[in-house]
TIDOKE-33422 format. One line per field, with one value per residue (C-alpha): residue in one letter; x, y, z. Coordinates in steps of 0.02 Angstrom, whole numbers, plus 32768, in hexadecimal, padded with zeros to 4 digits. Layout:
<pagus>
type (A ...)
px (X ...)
py (Y ...)
pz (Z ...)
</pagus>
This chain:
<pagus>
type (X X X X X X X X X X X X X X X X X X X X X X X X X X X X X X X X X X X X X X X X X X X X X X X X X X X X X X X X X X X X X X X X X X X X X X X X X X X X X X X X X X X X X X X X X X X X X X X X X X X X X X X X X X X X X X X X X X X X X X X X X X X X X X X X X X X X X X X X X X X X X X X X X X X X X X X X X X X X X X X X X X X X X X X X X X X X X X X X X X X X X X X X X X X X X X X X X X X X X X X X X X X X X X X X X X X X X X X X X X X X X X X X X X X X X X X X X X X X X X X X X X X X X X X X X X X X X X X X X X X X X X X X X X X X X X X X X X X X X X X X X X X X X X X X X X X X X X X X X X X X X X X X X X X X X X X X X X X X X X X X X X X X X X X X X X X X X X X X X X X X X X X X X X X X X X X X X X X X X X X X X X X X X X X X X X X X X X X X X X X X X X X X X X X X X X X X X X X X X X X X X X X X X X X X X X X X X X X X X X X X X X X X X X X X X X X X X X X X X X X X X X X X X X X X X X X X X X X X X X X X X X X X X X X X X X X X X X X X X X X X X X X X X X X X X X X X X X X X X X X X X X X X X X X X X X X X X X X X X X X X X X X X X X X X X X X X X X X X X X X X X X X X X X X X X X X X X X X X X X X X X X X X X X X)
px (2952 294E 29F9 29BA 297E 2A1E 2A96 2A22 2A31 2AF5 2AE6 2A95 2B10 2BA3 2B54 2B43 2BEE 2C42 2BFA 2B6B 2B6E 2BB8 2B49 2B5A 2B07 2AD4 2B18 2A8E 29F4 29FF 2A23 2A42 29BC 29B8 29B5 291F 2912 2999 2A19 29AB 295B 28B2 2845 278F 2715 2698 260C 25FF 255E 24E6 24AF 2452 23D7 23A7 230D 2312 2300 233A 23E5 245D 2468 23C2 23E6 247C 241E 2395 2312 2265 2206 2180 20FB 2150 219A 2258 2305 23AE 2458 243B 23CE 245F 24E2 2523 2589 2520 259E 262F 25DA 25E1 2525 24F8 244F 240E 235E 2308 22F1 224D 2227 21AC 21E5 229D 2264 21AA 2155 2202 222B 2236 2271 2306 2362 23F2 2469 250A 25C1 2657 2705 27A0 283F 2904 293D 29E3 2A3A 2A2E 2984 2956 289F 2827 27D6 272A 26BE 2623 2593 25AB 2653 269F 2722 2738 2800 283F 278B 277D 2717 26EA 274A 27BC 2804 2836 28FC 293C 29F8 2A42 2A34 298B 2908 28D0 2872 27B3 2765 26AA 266D 25BB 258C 24F1 2455 2404 24B5 2522 25CE 25F1 2593 25FE 2682 264E 26C7 275F 274E 273E 27D4 2839 280E 2856 28EF 2935 2941 2884 2806 2767 26BF 261D 2558 24FB 2472 23EB 2391 22EF 22BA 2283 2275 225A 225D 2311 234B 234A 228D 228B 22EA 2280 21D6 21C4 217E 20DB 2073 20BF 20E5 214F 219E 21C8 21E7 2281 22A2 22BC 2313 2390 23AC 23AF 2467 24BE 246E 249D 255E 2540 2514 25A2 262E 25E1 25E5 2692 26CF 267F 26AC 2734 2791 279A 2786 2852 286C 2825 2842 278E 27F0 281F 2779 276A 26DC 26C5 2619 25F1 2548 24CC 2558 25A2 2500 24E2 25A7 2571 24D5 2550 25BC 2537 24C7 240E 23A4 2324 2287 21F5 21DE 21D9 228D 2273 231C 233A 23DE 23DE 2483 253A 25C4 265D 26B7 2694 274A 275A 26EB 2704 265A 2675 25F4 258D 24D4 249C 2405 23B2 23A0 22EF 2300 23B3 23F0 240A 2384 235A 2402 245A 244B 2442 250F 2534 2592 25C2 268F 2695 2738 26F3 2729 26B8 26E3 2654 2633 261F 259B 2547 2483 246C 24F4 24F3 2595 2533 24DC 257B 25CD 2552 254A 261D 263F 25B5 2639 26AE 275C 27B6 275E 276D 2705 274D 270E 272F 2709 2682 2672 25A4 254F 25C2 2654 26C7 2745 27AD 27CB 282B 28CB 286A 27EE 2848 28EA 2876 2825 28AC 291A 2887 286E 2919 292C 2884 2893 2947 297E 29FB 2A62 2A8E 29D6 2996 2A08 29D0 2924 2939 29AD 297C 2903 2900 294C 29CD 29A4 28DE 2836 285A 27F7 27D1 27D9 274F 274E 27DC 2810 286C 287F 291C 293E 2954 29ED 2A53 2B08 2B30 2AAA 2A2A 2984 2941 28B1 2852 27D7 276F 2729 2670 265E 2703 2726 27C2 2829 289E 28F8 294C 299E 2994 2920 28F3 28D6 2874 2801 27EA 27A4 272F 26C2 2691 270E 2712 26A7 2722 26DC 2746 272D 2758 2801 28A5 2966 29E8 2A78 2B27 2B2C 2B73 2BDB 2C2B 2CC2 2C83 2C56 2C42 2BFE 2B60 2B55 2AB4 2A7C 29E9 29A8 2915 28D6 2859 27E6 2806 28A0 28FB 2983 2A11 2A6E 2B1C 2BB2 2BF6 2CA1 2C91 2BD2 2BEB 2C74 2C24 2B78 2BF9 2C30 2B78 2B1D 2A7D 2AA3 2AAF 2B24 2AB4 2B19 2B53 2AAD 2ADD 2B77 2B7F 2BD1 2BF5 2BB1 2C26 2BE0 2B44 2B5A 2B70 2BC7 2B46 2B1C 2AEE 2A4E 2A60 29F5 29C2 29B4 293A 2937 2880 28B9 2878 27C3 276B 27EF 285F 28DA 28C1 2922 28DE 2939 290B 292A 2895 28AD 27DF 27CE 2852 281F 276B 27AB 280F 276A 2745 27DD 2863 290C 2959 2A08 2A4F 2A89 2AE0 2AFE 2B0C 2ABE 2AAB 2A07)
py (AA8E AA99 AACD AB73 ABA6 AB82 ABD3 AC78 AC68 AC58 ACF3 AD45 AD14 AD4E AE0F AE11 ADD3 AE71 AE9E AF00 AFB9 B009 B074 B11A B1DA B228 B2DC B322 B2D9 B390 B416 B4D1 B53F B5CC B679 B6D5 B749 B70D B760 B7BC B875 B860 B8E2 B8D3 B90D B990 B98F BA37 BA6D BB0D BAEF BB69 BB07 BA97 BAD8 BAFD BA4A B9E4 B991 B995 B8D9 B8C4 B8FB B88A B7EB B822 B80E B862 B8C9 B892 B8E5 B86C B900 B8C3 B8E6 B8BF B901 B96B B9E0 BA27 BA20 BADE BA92 BA07 BA29 BA0D B962 B8BA B8A5 B813 B7CA B726 B6D4 B655 B5A0 B55A B4F1 B4DC B43F B4A9 B56B B567 B613 B654 B605 B66A B717 B77E B7A0 B81C B7EF B853 B81F B847 B806 B818 B7EE B7F3 B88A B8DC B93F B9DD B9E4 BA78 BA83 BAB9 BA38 BA3C BA23 B9D8 B9EA B943 B970 B911 B959 B93B B954 B9CF B9D5 BA01 BA8F BACD BAC2 BA54 B9BA B931 B93D B887 B840 B7E5 B744 B736 B6EC B6C3 B635 B64E B635 B640 B66F B634 B680 B635 B63F B6E5 B72D B7AC B7B5 B850 B80B B7F6 B74F B73B B7C6 B79B B6DF B73D B7A1 B716 B6A9 B739 B751 B6A9 B6C5 B6B4 B728 B716 B749 B743 B762 B7A7 B718 B77E B6D6 B725 B776 B6B0 B674 B6A9 B5FC B5BE B51C B573 B57E B4CB B48C B4D7 B4E1 B474 B474 B4B8 B4FE B4BD B573 B58F B4CE B50A B5B9 B562 B4E4 B579 B5E3 B560 B524 B5F4 B60A B57B B5D9 B694 B644 B5F9 B69D B706 B69C B6D7 B76F B778 B715 B7A8 B846 B8AC B8D1 B815 B7A3 B7AE B7AD B707 B656 B609 B55C B56A B58D B549 B56D B58E B58A B5A9 B54F B53A B596 B4DC B4A5 B51E B4D7 B424 B459 B4BC B41A B3A6 B368 B346 B3BA B375 B3B4 B36A B340 B290 B2A2 B2A8 B2F7 B354 B39D B44E B46B B449 B4BD B453 B50D B4E9 B46E B44C B4AD B4B8 B4B3 B502 B4BB B479 B45F B3BC B3B7 B371 B2C4 B2CC B33C B328 B38D B325 B2AF B207 B1CE B261 B201 B294 B2A8 B1EF B21B B2C2 B2D5 B37A B390 B39B B3E3 B3D9 B431 B408 B41A B390 B419 B455 B431 B46D B44E B37E B33F B28E B2D1 B320 B27D B233 B293 B293 B1F0 B1DD B254 B204 B265 B2C5 B2D8 B2F5 B31A B36C B377 B3FD B3CD B44F B4A9 B4EC B53D B5D2 B61B B614 B673 B62C B5A5 B60C B5A2 B4F7 B533 B599 B51D B491 B4EF B547 B4A6 B455 B4F3 B4F1 B432 B427 B4DC B4FD B446 B463 B3C8 B3F1 B42C B364 B309 B377 B370 B2B0 B298 B322 B2E9 B397 B455 B475 B4CC B4A5 B46F B3BE B390 B2E9 B2BD B24A B22B B24D B223 B287 B259 B26A B2EB B2C8 B25B B2B9 B26B B1B9 B1BD B146 B125 B0A0 B069 B009 AF85 AF1B AE77 AE70 ADC5 AD8F AE3B AE61 AEDD AEF1 AF87 AF9D B019 AFB1 B01D AF7B AF17 AFA8 AFAB AEF2 AEF4 AFA0 AF18 AED2 AE3E ADB9 AE17 AEB2 AF61 B005 B044 B0F6 B0FE B136 B15E B181 B11E B11A B0B8 B00A B03A B0DF B0FE B136 B0F7 B044 AFB6 AF5C AEBA AE73 ADC1 AD59 ACAD AC48 AC1C ABAD ABD0 AC92 ACF3 AD74 AE07 AE46 AEE9 AF0C AF87 AF25 AED1 AE6D AE47 AE27 ADB7 AD57 AD42 ACFD AC78 AC47 ABC8 AC04 ACA1 ACDB AD5E ADAA AE46 AF0D AF4F B009 B06B B0B8 B102 B0AE B10C B133 B102 B118 B1BA B21F B28B B32A B334 B280 B229 B18F B0E8 B080 AFC8 AF6A AEB8 AE4B ADDB AD3D AD97 AD0F AC8D ACD1 AD74 ADFC AEB7 AF58 AFEC B0A9 B14F B16F B165 B159 B0CB B067 B08E B054 AF9B AF93 AF9A AF08 AEA0 AEDD AEFB AFB4 AF89 B02B B094 B02D B0B2 B15B B1A3 B233 B298)
pz (3D42 3C72 3C1F 3BD2 3C92 3CCB 3C2A 3C4D 3D17 3CED 3C7A 3D02 3D86 3D18 3D10 3DBE 3DD6 3D7E 3CB7 3D0E 3D0B 3D87 3DF7 3E04 3E06 3D69 3D61 3D1C 3D80 3E0B 3D91 3DC2 3DA0 3D1E 3D50 3D4F 3CE9 3C6C 3C03 3B98 3BCF 3B91 3B31 3AFD 3A7B 3A7A 3AF4 3B1E 3B71 3BAF 3C5C 3C6C 3BEF 3C88 3CD0 3D82 3E00 3D72 3D57 3CB1 3CF4 3CCA 3C25 3C05 3C35 3BCD 3C5D 3C2E 3CA1 3D16 3C8B 3BFE 3BA8 3B6B 3BB5 3B3D 3B44 3AA0 3AE6 3B27 3AC3 3AB2 3A12 39B4 3912 3974 39DA 398C 3970 3909 38C3 38B5 387C 3906 386A 3871 38F0 396A 39D8 39FA 39E0 39EF 39D9 39C7 3919 3880 38E3 38D2 3951 397B 39F4 3A50 3A6C 3AAD 3A80 3B05 3AAD 3ABE 3AB7 3ABC 3B59 3AF3 3AE2 3B55 3B1E 3BCE 3C33 3C30 3CE5 3CF1 3D6C 3DC2 3DDD 3D5C 3CCF 3C1B 3C03 3B72 3B34 3A89 3A56 39AD 3923 3978 3934 3999 39C5 39CD 39EF 3956 3948 38FD 38CE 3979 39AE 39F3 3A8D 3A7A 3B39 3B81 3C18 3C90 3C7A 3C7D 3C97 3C38 3C08 3C6E 3D14 3DB5 3D97 3CE9 3C9E 3CFE 3CB8 3BFD 3C1F 3C6B 3BD1 3B5C 3BB9 3B93 3AE9 3A9D 3A6B 3AC2 3A8A 3B0A 3AB8 3B27 3B1D 3B6E 3B9A 3BF6 3B67 3B1C 3BB3 3C80 3CB4 3CD2 3D10 3DB7 3DBC 3D7D 3DFE 3E7F 3E38 3DB8 3D09 3CF3 3C55 3BA2 3B6E 3BF6 3BD3 3B08 3B3A 3BA2 3B1C 3A93 3B19 3B1F 3A54 3A20 3A8D 3A19 398A 39C6 39EC 391C 38E1 3946 3911 3858 3880 38B0 3814 37C7 3826 37E0 3873 38AD 3818 37F7 38C2 38EE 38AA 38A2 388E 3938 39A9 3A4F 3ADB 3B8E 3BCA 3C88 3CBE 3C2F 3BD7 3BD4 3B97 3B0B 3AD3 3AD7 3A67 39E2 39DE 3995 3A3F 3A39 3AB9 3B25 3AD5 3B35 3C01 3BB9 3B90 3ACC 3A82 39E3 3987 397D 3912 38FB 38EB 38BD 38D4 398E 39C5 3A54 3B01 3BC5 3C30 3CC1 3D4A 3CAE 3CB4 3C56 3CA6 3D52 3D7E 3D38 3CAC 3C53 3BCE 3B41 3B3F 3BA2 3C0A 3B9B 3B0E 3A9F 3AA1 3A65 39C8 39F5 39F2 3A29 3AA7 3B40 3BF1 3C8C 3D2B 3DAC 3E6F 3EE0 3F37 3E9D 3EA9 3DF9 3D94 3DD2 3DC4 3DAC 3CF0 3CCC 3CD3 3C81 3BE3 3BE3 3BDC 3B47 3AEE 3A6C 3A50 3AF3 3B85 3C39 3CC5 3D6F 3E0B 3E8F 3F44 3F8A 3EFB 3EE3 3E58 3E5D 3DDD 3E7E 3E81 3F0E 3E7A 3DE8 3DEA 3DE3 3D64 3CED 3CFE 3CB0 3C50 3BEA 3BE5 3B96 3B12 3AE8 3AC3 3A56 39F6 39EF 39E1 3A62 3A82 3B34 3B55 3B18 3B7E 3C19 3C01 3BDF 3CA2 3CF3 3D8B 3E0E 3E04 3E93 3F2B 3EF4 3F43 3F19 3E7A 3E49 3D86 3D6A 3CC7 3C56 3BA3 3B3C 3A7A 3A2B 39B5 38F4 38D2 385D 380C 3849 38E8 38DB 391E 399F 3992 3A2B 3A0C 3A84 3A81 3AE0 3ACE 3B3F 3B69 3B34 3AE4 3A58 3A12 3955 38F8 3854 37E4 3776 3817 3869 37D0 37C5 3882 3859 37F8 3893 3885 390B 396B 398F 3999 39C8 3A6B 3A35 3A8F 3A38 3A60 39F1 39B1 3947 38A7 38AD 3833 386F 38E6 3970 3A13 3A51 39D6 3A1A 3A13 39F4 3A27 3A0D 3A8C 3AA5 3B5B 3B4C 3AC7 3AD7 3A7C 3ABD 3A75 3AEC 3AC3 3B0B 3AF8 3B8B 3B5F 3BDF 3BC0 3AFE 3B14 3BB2 3B39 3AA0 3AF6 3B37 3AD0 3B01 3A8F 39E6 39B7 3915 3905 394C 3954 3954 39C7 3A59 3AF8 3BA5 3C3A 3CBF 3D5F 3D29 3CD8 3C27 3BE2 3BF6 3B3B 3B47 3B6D 3BDE 3BA9 3C33 3C49 3C90 3CBF 3CB9 3D4D 3CF1 3CE5 3C6F 3C94 3C00 3C1F 3BC3 3BC7 3B9C 3B7A 3B92 3BA7 3C0E 3CC3 3CF6 3C88 3CDA 3D81 3D4C 3D1F 3DD6 3DFC 3DA9 3DED 3D68 3D94 3D72 3D3F 3D0E 3C8F 3BFD 3B74 3B57 3ABB 3A56 3A78)
</pagus>
């Protein structure tokens, strides 16, 4: 046995003998469900309609969905509006691009939207009953201004329904109202998908693509949706009633089924444009800061939404939470995971056991706990919500969901906070972290074969007084170097006395977990040991449980939480 290998084994034995972090439970792994509805009463904008205009043997829902008649004559919700001057109606031009928009390029489109928002308990406006049994609460009528609580301007959530649906359909309206009840202004367009294509993804799944025009119309329908969402934000920014009430620097999204795809396209993803899986970027609206996709339709095995192998999302940094079902034959979990895994920034995939392609009313606590925690973190920059998002694995009393992909990027650093950047060396499969801006800049040049993984966590500056100092050590074992970091005093002392290791500096500061647990306003950084993979030891420090689990599947050892850091 070589001297260096003996020293390494001695180091590992010392850790096992008592310096290893004590094992325990994370107090934020299982979280209580949020109340549904939330703390705010909700009101909505004017969508008053004259239902006497609906011909016999037709239904208002067919107008809401934009479903043409059998003879091809159009129907849309605007045909029924009773007070159109007081309804949110907006126009936009479809770009001229044959690959994306086909025969619809250059057209001017008029869409209708509804806005639902937190209001006051004193708002006594009448509810508005719909013929499908749904109710629009405290609906504004002609001349009414929105009644909002103090505390604005309010963050916005763009709500995008599924293919050929509408914001007033079934459980869609309930989801829209739930989001508003948690302190968000929820805005939803009536997409009217059948105006562009009657060949939705369900028909593709069941029948396949037949005919070039049908295909081009299907592509156009998908591409028009994010253009409508962008135009809706533009309309709100210019609207006398809304421009001062909304914080358009805090815009998120909640998309169901095709709506989940719409938000990804709005975030800059490229859309599949041919059956050969060519793809093209539709747009990128940087106002969209984060998105939730519930059973998001990201294509099928033979027809992914974002090009071959979902490569159209590479480079997209939109924070995205995807909630899918293990029994969903349309929004396939495999396609969802394939796309989300390629994203940069905050990303998660939550798998609900037994869930099919439905907005399942039995799961509201699970759906909206995950969604609101995510939106509070990404839009409100809420520290506690961000820590919870990083650490939660399930909702108490829920369906037993599984978090298959997770990474929660730290919030922007303030004061004495510092961002710790992770690098990977493909040559010898080692990981390295640094909080030193000069060192990071040097490694970003490609020096020594290191490349960013895209994962980061936050720590406290080494010169600060809060937290514990993090001892950074360097060692060479065989021909391969490695670094080790610890705020554990016993580990630090052990390595200080070990000639195989060189103390370099105090890299940053952090807090020490207590039996694997951290305070509710802190993230957990987990240490994973490569178990001498490749013949030389290396440790990875990560906030991603799925990354740690993936390494464990390759033979690495999860050693537990070692740092508590600011979100």
